[in-house]
Structure formats: C-alpha cells, structure tokens
Steps between C-alpha positions, in 0.01 A plus 500: 500500500783756592656445149159562332469830684860600399415415141191720487680778668807479272286489172301802616828684552676442169208522291384829650542641157350357168714249345506678154655811653861596437754332745808704419615856506828460317591778230636209294143348472413742217687268255322218319223343715660611817760352733502124572347411834656235741220279628696240691329244710570348837865560628646591159515873558742442787715300260560778266229375269690173435365146515422350143632171639291494821206259504135584575452291812497753788391812296410585146807561285383739212853506348455146347183306410708180516521538875121389531605143409661476846182592700414305804175291473185644674657846546318810383726816479386844495714824492400860496742801527569866523781749509574844655771712328671820600689650191724802480540653154804704433654687198791766498293747669192374674383210729153369564368229718176292446332224688291226330303196613460236231294181451734230388315173428243247599546124392404148592638157399399142564611149378268327250694161519798347682720647216343827408362833628327807366506869606313813421643850574396861443765768523614831334747462219594856451402832631505864392464819711702814427466869489688777305444841582587839312780351291630772261578367150603675183285525179679346208631744245415791733641707790173465704427241760199314625406363846424133535315313783375137520357249742471120439340210672426130436682186425452126411349238715610134467266203552703167515384140462791254573540121490790287617557122450764280653642285246721296750607504856749783412374683194185714431378725223236767492325765286337838572252667295475885568237734400603862504263770492458871615519856393718813531368853503687837445388847515734748323497883498692720246506874583620747235465865615135509618370198279477179676458160314383193699534145382339219692586152396410147619663195362349154563731185502439133470696190415610150615835336584644155549766396750651158520722363786681214636660393827742208563621378840853379462462368856319593820712810545562632156229613228552676162221658310420695182226703353425670164238751420369533154514828290150653502317789335279714732229641288432879547219733407488877580229758543572867530337829538651842422380834653628837412474785750559859399443836668153518331386160639520131441429299181514122442690405205468115521312300755548128582638414166697171439865558398776275357727350761790252489447163669738408796731211459648284785828331440610135535630441860714206615607437859686238695514448869686293774391394838753344757431388857796449748567434855138414533383864602624706196373534139636703233337609181654660185313611182595661179260635227545639150234705315554567133332838471707606198336233292166651556608784252300760696599836648357779712480861443745567770728181494604173347413157607821284545566140646466459866708291747365425850704332773331381841651309790358410837597315825253362758543360848258290702620379847301178488246374252369246776557719795252496782558862594295754338798723424691217367269492200569860404674528162742795425612610159718755316544583125648702245365607149660681208315590179672676215172637373352475159468886431790710368462885522780702332715198495452435881320191619244521795650252750366376808687355800348386834555296817249330727455332832195302614332281759235245468277454822314173540126523558398144560660145532490458115654743246304829538729792526504867530786611294642858575786642304692829455686607201717804404575599155617758248379545142631724235777780547523873515749515216385596151185675613356186640320445832634279795241317708599371855226282647416315824260210449300305748330184359239300691385162364265270672545144386227266628496122484178295532457114533229378258314167465643323791255291721515562874603198705320631811196705532 
C-alpha cells in the first residue's frame, strides 16, 4: 500500500504539466526538431547513461530491446521518472540562470514466455524552447538594420514497443518499433523603423524508426551487447500566418496557409556496450555510439549536421545482494558521459560532457527501487560567439516490481 501511495504522489508531481509541453530551455534547441532528450530508466542516469549490456531483470533497460529476453518469470516491471534541472547560460558578456522541471518517461514490461518479454514506453524524444530578443541584423545590400525577435516551443514524443527473445542461455535478440510525433511552433517579429512584420509558424512531425539489438553473456560476470537504429524520415508539414503592423494599423497578409517545408532525417546509429562484474559487489559498464548525421545530407539555417560520437561509462556498488540489513541492499553508482554533438556552428561542434552519481533505495523485498541521481555537465562554449551551458540535474526514477500469476500457498 505504501508503494502505491508513493507511486500516485510521484506521478502527480512529474506530470504536473501536460506531456506535450516543451521540456527544454536550451538555446541550441532552435536547431532541427530541438535538442535530443535523455529518458533513461531505472539506475541508468547514475551510470552516465551507460548500460547497453545490462539485462532487464530488476529494471527496464530502454537502451537495448534484447535485454527483455532475460526477464524473470512472473515479474511485471513499471518505471516512471522526472528531472529537475538548474541551468546557467553564459556568453562573453552576460549570464542567465533558469530552472526547469521535466517529465522523463513512463514504461512497463512483462514476460510473455520463459524466453521472451515485451515493453511499452512513452517519453520525449526531443524538445525545443528558446527565446531571441531584440537582435540587430543588417539588411543585405544596405546600410540599414532591422530588429529580430523570436520564441519557439515544441518537440517530438516517442512511443516505443519493444520485444526481446532469448535464443540460448547466453544470447538474446530484440527489436523496438518507435513512433515519433509532435510539433514545433515559432513566433518571429521583424521590426524595420516603425513597421513590424510578425510570422507565426507551426510544423507538425510524424515518422517511425526501427531499432535492433543483441546481448551475449560470455560468462556470469561479463556481457557484450550491440544495437543499430535504422535511418528514418520524419515527415513534416507547416502552417504559417503573416501579419503586418504599421503606424496606421494592422493588416493580415496571409492567414493559416500551408507552406513548403523540408522533411527531417534521422541517421543510422550503431552502438556497442560492455558490462563486467567483479569482486561480487562491483559492476562496470562501458558504451560507445556512432551517429552518421553527415549521411542525412541535411543542414540547418544556422549550422551543419556532422557525425556524432558518444562515450559513456559507469560503475555501481552493492554491499550485499542477499543482505538481511535494509541498508545492505542500497546500490550506489557513478558515471561519465561525453558527447561530441551532431551540430556544427561556424566550424565549432556543440559538445556535451557530464559526470553523475546515484543511489537506488529499496522499497520492498523484491526489486522495487527509488533511483535518485545527480549530474553536473557543460554544453557548448563561449568561443566563436556561442553560448555555454552549465547544468545541475536531479533525476528521480521509480522502478516498481510486481509478482504476477502466482498462486498463494497459504490463505
């Protein structure tokens, strides 16, 4: 009963805002469909977002669908999470701080046979929320200037259906079908002398993507894994309205008219991961991912898409897996993550580096855990007119385990 009360309170807290609202305030979210969102489940945030080779037995591993092949029988897993972020934005002359509370994900998984399991998850894929105020720009072939202001919100949501199957005692394979959908809106103002031009645009996106994965346990302490995500086209349609405001009044030039817009392309992504247990109490994870953005042959008005590399590593410690003491079952983690970024502006890539620590607090005698993690990171730089982000992130994930279809021996 206590767990149910905690679950209701937790969901009410993190879903205080509508799911479709923006979940990021990064200035770099104005590019493409916004910045990618990290929706890591269970204890993964404390491991630097690493864990491709971890099985889905005590929590749902959203990094690899093959992990579902190692689910325990009669166990139903549920995971819901949220994040609180404090970010400081800095350029060569100014500094600004913003606070943000974000919904992360909601997911559940269960076995459908002794060798297979399925999961369903809903989470943000990308988010966009930015504001540009009173930016003075020169008019081409003229000595005059105009003032530009803009505000954007939106992003993509991701609905995942995953299936994993264990081919043998040591090897499993899996697949994820992802449905991506959402929209992005931007309101732009161009001020020339006393004339104001307002352009409001809303772009709707939808598409699908396939992920394949595998895990292989070399022995009881060492597992290797790999995933591949297919290239995908995200269909886009845009509606815009234009309003001209002069000293004499307002006149609508175009209202709610469909305009041409380029579709958005997602790259092929390949990843490999390792998981190694040692001295009975420690487990190390190491992941590498390559995203081939250059092959999508797309660009942004302000930057160029380039190939992306991600490195993630984590280390966890659990005093005793069979300890009788409540505190013996606490699990501690730490991690590191480095991302070269996929966007290049003025020949400068937008890199992201972070470190993290976490603790998993047991809630019952099975696998239910409250996962709490803290991470500090830096994104971008002050050089070349860019903006540097310093962020502190607190992640809360509630991983619940239920025991299904087991007859009671005693009433």
